[in-house]
N, C-alpha and C positions, 0 to 999 in steps of 0.2 A: 504493500500500500504506500509506503514511503517512497519507493522508487517511482511508482505511478504518479504520486503527488509532485515529486521533483521534476518529472518529465512534462507535466502539463500545467502546473500552477505557477503563476508569476512569482519571481524571487522576492518581490517587494511585499508579498503577503507572508508575514512571519507566523511562527507557531511557538507557543510556550513549552509544550510537552510533546515529545515524539510518540504519541499514542493515538489510536483511532478508536473513538467511542462507538459502542454498539448498542448500549442501553444506558439509561440514567433515570434517577428518581430518588427522593428521600434523602438527598445529600450524598449519594453514591454515584460514581461513574464507573461503568464496566467497559473495559477495552477489548480489542479484538484478540488479545492473547489470554483473556480470561482474568486479568487483574482487576481488583476493585480498588478504586481511589476515593478517598473522602474529599468532598468538593467544598473548598472554602473560597470559591470564585464566582459561582452562580452564573458562568458565562458573562462575566463583568456586570454583575448586579441585574441580570435579566431574568434568570429562573428563580425569582423570589418565591413563587408559589409552588416550585418544583418543576421538574423537566417535562412532566406529562400529567399535570393536575387534572383530576377527573372532570371538574366542571369546565375546564378549558377544552379538554379533548371532546367531551360530549357536544358542546356548542359548535366546535369546529367541524366535527363530523356531520352534524345536522346542516350546517351552512354549506359545506362542500356539496352535499347532496342536492341542495336547492340551486345555487349558482356560485361561481367563484369570482365573477367580475361583471360589472356593467359600466363602471366609472361613474362616481357620484356626480360629476359635473355634467354628465349626459342624462342619466336616469337615476335619481336618488333611491335610497333604500333605508329602512328603519334602523338598521344596526349602527350606521354612522350617527344618526340623530341620538340614539340611545347612549352612545359613548360620549357625545357632547353633553348630554344631560348629566351623566355621571361626573364628568369633569367640572361642570358648573356646581354640582353638589359637593364635590370632594375638595376642590382647591380652596385656599384660604380666602375669606371674605364673603360677605352676604350680598355684595353689589350684583347688579345685572351683568351677566357674563356671556361671552360668545367664544366658540372654539373653531379651529380649523385643523384638520387631520393631515398628516404627512407620513413619510416612510421611515425616517431616521432622525436621531437627535440633531445631527448637523443641519438637516433640512428645517427642523423646528427652529433652531437658533437663527438660521439665515432668514426665515420668514418673520420671526419676531423682530429682527432688525428692520426689515422692509416695512413692517407695520408701524413700528415706532417712528421711522423717518417720514412715512406718509402722513401719519397722524399729527406730527409736530411741525412738519415743514423744515426740519433741521437735518443736519447730516452727520455730525460727530457722534461717535460711539466710544464710551469709556469701558475698558476691560482691566483686568488685574494681573499682576505678577502671579505666576504659577497656575494661571487659568488653563483649562482645556474646554474647548467648545466645538471641536469637530475638525474634519479634514477637507472640506470644500474650500474654495479660495477665500471667501469672506471669513469662514470660521477658522481657517488657519491664521488669518490676520489677528483674530481675537485670541487664539491659543498662544500661550507664552513659550512653550518648550520647543526648541529648534529641532533636536534630533530625537526621534526619527520623523517628526510630524511635518516639519517645514523645510528641512534641508534640501536645497536644490529645486524647490517648487515655486519660487517667486517669479515675478513681483506679485505682491498681495494687494488686496483691496485697500483703498485709502480711507482717510478720515477715521482711523482707529487710533485711540490714545490709551496708553497703559499707565496705571498708577500702582503703588505698592499695596500688596495684600497684608492684612492684619494677621501676621504669622508669629504667634507668641514666642515659639522657640527661637526663631531667628531674627526677632526685632533687635536692633542694635543695642538697646539698653535693657533688654529682658522683657518678660511677659507683662509685668506691671506697667512699664513704659508703653508697651504696645497698646494696652487698654486705654491709657491716657492720651496717647499721641496719634494713633493710626488714623482715626476719623478726621481729626483736624488737618493732618498732612494731606489726605486724599482731597478734602474740600479745597485746601489751599492750592494744590496743583491743578485741579480742574479750573479754578477761578483764574489762575495766572497763565496757564498754558493753553487752555481751550476756550474758556468763557462759558459760563452757565447757559447763556442765551443761545449758544451754538450746539448744545448737546441734545441729541435726540433721545439717547438711552444710556443708562448705566447697566451693565450686565454682570452678574456675579453668581457663582455657585454658593449656596448657603453653607455647605461644607465642600471644599474643593476636592475633586476626584483624582484625576490623573496627576495633578500637581502635588499630591501627597496627603490627602485626607486632612487638609488644614482646616481647623475649626477656629473661626475668629472669636475674639472675646465677646462676652455678653455686652449688648448695647451697640456693637458696631453695625450690624445689619439694620437695626431699627433707626439709628442715627443717619445711616446712608439713605434709607427709604424716605425719611423725613426731609433730608436735604433735596432729594429728587422732587418730592411733592412741592416743596417751597419754590422750586425754579422751573416747574413744568416739564421736568425730565421724566421719561418713562423708565420705571424701575423694573428690570427683567430679572426674575429668579430662574436660573438654569437648574432645574430639579431633575435633570435627566438621570443622574446616578443616585441622587439622594432622595428621590420621591417614591411614592407608593409604598409607604410603611417602613422603608429601609432603616430610618433613624429612630423609629419608635413613635413617630407621628405620621400621619398620611403624607405630610410634606415637611421637609426640614425647617423651612422658615417659620412654621407654626411655633417651634420651640422659642423663638425670639419675639413672638407676637407680631410678625411682619406680614402685611398683606400686599403682595406685589401687584403692579399694574398688569404685567404679563408673566405667565409661567410657562416654561418649556418642559415637556415631558417626553419620555421614550422608555428605553430599557425595560423596566419592570412592568410596564403598562399592559402588556399583552401576552404574558406567559411564554415568551420565546418567539412570537411572530413579529414581523416588522411593522411597527406602528409608532407614530409620534404625534405630538399635538402642541399647538400654541393656544393657551386659554387666557382670557383677560377681560378687562373692563369693556363693556359693550361699546361705549363711545369711541374707544381707541380701536378695537377690532373692526368696527363697522365704518371706520374712516376710509378704509380701502374700497375702491370702486369694484363693482361686480366683475368677475373675471380676473382680478388682480392677484388672487391667491388660488392655489390648487396644484394639481399634478395628476397624471394618469392613474397612478396606483394609490394616491393618498386616501386613507380611510378604506382600504380594501375590505370587502365584506367578510372574508374569512378572518382577517386580522381583527376586525371589530368584534366578531363573535368571540375570539380568543380573549380580547380585552374585557368583555362583559363577564366571561367566565373567571378571569383572573381577579377582577374587582369583587365579584361575588365571593370568591374564595377568601380574599383579604378581609372582607366583612364578616363572613360566617365563622372563620377560624381565628378572628382577632389577631391578625398578623402584626398590627402595631404593638400589641402586648407581647407577642412572641419575640419581636425584634428587641424590645426592652429587656426581656428575659435573657436573650442571647448576650446582650451587653453586660447584664448582671453576672453572667457566668464568665465571660471572657476577660473583662477588664481587671478583676482582682488577680486572675492568674497571670495576665501579661505584666501587671505591675510587680508582682512577685518575681517574675522572670527578669524584669528590668533591674530589680535590686540585686540580682545575682550576676548580671552581665552588664558591666559599665558601657559596653558598646551600644546598648539601647538608651538613646538620649531622650526619647519621648514616647509615651503611650497616649493615644488620643482617639477621639471619635465619639460616636453616639449610636446607641442601639446596635444594629448589626452592620454598621459601617465603621470599622475600627482599624487602626494602623499602629505600627511601631516604626520609629525612625532610628537608623543605625549610623553612628559616627565613630571616628577614632576616639577611643576612651579618653575622657577628660577634655575633649575639644568639641567644636561644632563642625569639624571637617567631615564632610559626607564620606561614607564608606560603602560605595556601591559593590565592591568586590565581596565584602563580607555578606552583604545583603543577597547577592546572587548565590553565594555558597550555601547560605541557610536555605534559600528557596530550593536549590538543587537537592539538598539533603532531604528536605520535605518531600519533594517529588519522588526521590528514590525510595522513600519509606511509604509512599502511597497517600500523600496529602497534597492536594492541588492548592497552591497559594500563588498570589500575583504580586509583582513588584510595581512600584510607581514612584512618583516624585520627580521634581525637576532635576535632581541630581542622581536619580536611580537608586536611592538608598532607603526606600520605604517599603516595608512589607504590608500589604493591605489585605484585610479579611472581610469577605462578603458571603458568608454562608447562606444557603437558602433559608428563608424565614421558617420553613416547615421542618428543618432538621431536628432530629431527636437529641435530647441532651446527652445520652450516652455516647452518641457519635460525635457530638461537639467536644465532649471531654476527651475522647480518643484522639481527635485531631489536635487538640491542645497538647496532649502527651507527646505526639510526634513532633510538634513544633519545639517543645522543650528539649527533646533529645537532639534535635537538629542543631541547637545552639552549642552543643558540646564540641562542635568542630572549630569554633572560633576562640 
C-alpha cells in the first residue's frame, strides 16, 4: 500500500504515520497489519463523535438512498436549512443569525473575510502571530507559520496585518505581563499601523490550533471583541478546531462570554464528512448580494445529514460534559509529568483540546527534536499523537469526545513511558 501511495500520491501530501487504517471507532484505529492504535488525534479534531457514530451513519445512509446532490443554489433541500437552524441555535448569542455552508475550514474563513469586507466597505484584515486559518491564498496570508504552509507559494493576498498573540508562556515579561499588556499593545498597533476606520475584520482562534494550542489570558478575547464593536470592526471567531464541544462548551469563546459577529466552523461539525459554515449577525451576513456566496458542493446533502447526526449525538450524549471530563483526567496527569520532566515548559488547554510545550530545560528555547522523538515513541507503542506549534515543539491531544476513560488512561500511560527517552 505504501508503494502504491508513493507511486500515485503527490509528494506534497504528507503522512504522520506509515499505516493504513481499515476500521476505526471508540478511540481505536485498526490498521491493515492488524495493529490497534489509541487515537489521540481524532483526524485533527474531526471525529469528535467517533469515526462511525450510529446517528451519523444512519442519517447518511438514508440520505444517500434519496439523493447525493442537487446543488443548493439550483434546487434547495431541507437538510441545508436544518443545519443552518442548528447553527443559529448553537452558536453564541441570541441575535438574529444567518449561515452559509461550504466544504472546508479554509473556505469558511475566506468567505467570512469576503462578508466582512462587503458589509463594512473596508479592506484591512487583522490576524495574529501563531495563527492558522487555512491553505488557500487568502488564508495562507492570514496563517502565521511559513513552513510547510506558505513556503514557496507567494505572493499572498494583500491588506492583511499581523499583531502579537497573547501567548502567556512566551510574553517577554511573563504571563502576568501578558495579561496586563497584550490587549493594549494589539489596540495600539492597529491604531498606529492600520487605522481602526480601515479595518474590516479582526480574526482570531479563541484557542489557537496549529500555532500551539495557545490559550490567551482571561479578558483578552472579551476586550478584543469590545474594541471591535467600538470601531465597527467585524469580530470573527475561527472555531474550526475549537468548536462543537471540543473545549467543554459548544464553542470556545463561550468560556470568555464573547459573542462574535461571525463564527467559522468545520472539522467536528459533520462526523468526518466535509462541511463548513460561516454563521453570524443577520445584518452582516445579508449585506452580501444574492449570488455573492456559494459553491457547487457547499452544504452537500449527505454532509448535512452527517452534521445533523453529529449534532444530535453531541446533545444526546452530553459531549461538552465529556470533553470537560477528559480535561479533568488529562490535565493532572500531564502536570505531574511536567514536574518530573523539566523539558515540559507548559501544560495548557481546555476540555479535550490540550497540549504540552517542550523546550530545552531551564530555557524557553523550543525543542522540536525532543518533541518529534516523544511522538515517534508514542506511535511505536500504539498511540497516535500530533505535533504542532510555530516552532514544532508542541504535542497536542485531541481524543474523540466519546473515548472511554480506561482507554484514555492507557494512552496517558504510553505517553508517560515515551518521555523516558529524553
